[in-house]
C-alpha positions in Angstrom: 89.4 90.1 86.7 89.1 89.7 90.4 92.7 90.7 91.3 92.3 93.9 89.1 89.1 94.8 90.9 91.0 94.3 94.3 93.9 96.4 93.3 91.8 99.2 91.9 89.8 99.3 95.2 93.1 99.6 97.0 94.4 102.4 94.7 91.0 104.2 95.1 91.2 104.1 98.9 94.7 105.5 98.8 93.8 108.1 96.1 93.1 110.9 98.7 96.1 113.0 100.0 95.1 112.7 103.7 94.4 108.9 103.5 97.9 108.6 101.8 99.5 110.7 104.5 97.8 108.6 107.3 99.0 105.3 105.5 102.5 106.6 105.1 102.6 107.7 108.6 101.5 104.3 109.9 104.1 102.7 107.6 106.8 104.9 109.2 105.7 104.6 112.8 104.2 101.1 112.9 101.0 102.2 115.0 99.5 105.5 116.0 96.6 106.6 118.2 93.8 108.5 116.7 94.3 111.6 118.9 97.9 111.9 117.6 96.7 111.6 114.1 94.2 114.3 114.7 96.8 116.7 116.1 99.5 116.0 113.4 96.9 116.3 110.6 95.0 119.3 112.1 91.7 117.7 111.1 88.4 117.5 112.9 87.6 114.2 114.5 84.6 113.5 112.2 86.8 114.2 109.1 89.5 112.0 110.3 87.1 109.2 111.3 85.5 109.2 107.7 89.1 108.7 106.2 89.8 105.9 108.8 86.7 104.2 108.0 87.5 104.3 104.2 90.8 102.6 104.8 89.4 100.1 107.2 86.7 99.2 104.7 89.4 98.6 102.0 91.4 96.4 104.5 94.3 98.6 104.3 94.4 99.3 108.1 93.2 97.7 111.3 92.5 99.2 114.8 92.7 97.9 118.4 91.4 99.5 121.5 93.8 100.3 124.4 91.8 101.8 127.2 90.3 104.8 125.9 92.3 105.1 122.7 92.1 103.4 119.4 95.4 102.6 117.7 95.8 101.9 114.1 98.4 99.9 111.9 98.8 98.8 108.5 97.1 95.5 107.7 98.7 94.7 104.3 102.3 94.3 103.5 101.7 95.1 99.8 100.7 98.7 101.0 104.2 99.0 102.4 105.8 97.9 99.1 103.5 100.3 97.3 104.7 103.3 99.6 108.2 102.3 98.9 107.7 103.0 95.2 105.7 106.1 95.6 108.1 107.7 98.2 
């Protein structure tokens, strides 16, 4: 049951179109800074932060600070495999 719970949480985190778009973009680009995501998605910073937090909490993405910018990248290889199936 633990594996089912883990996979359900992963799918739940990806179930929003904005989060799915963020993850697909990271899979395609490798990593991306928050300001570029904000411009591309045309979202307010607070809205984007909420979505990024949900993806971080689910263990899907991880961030690293470079100067004043935070860059995000995918953390789980199985997310890329899932995106290959979806897209």
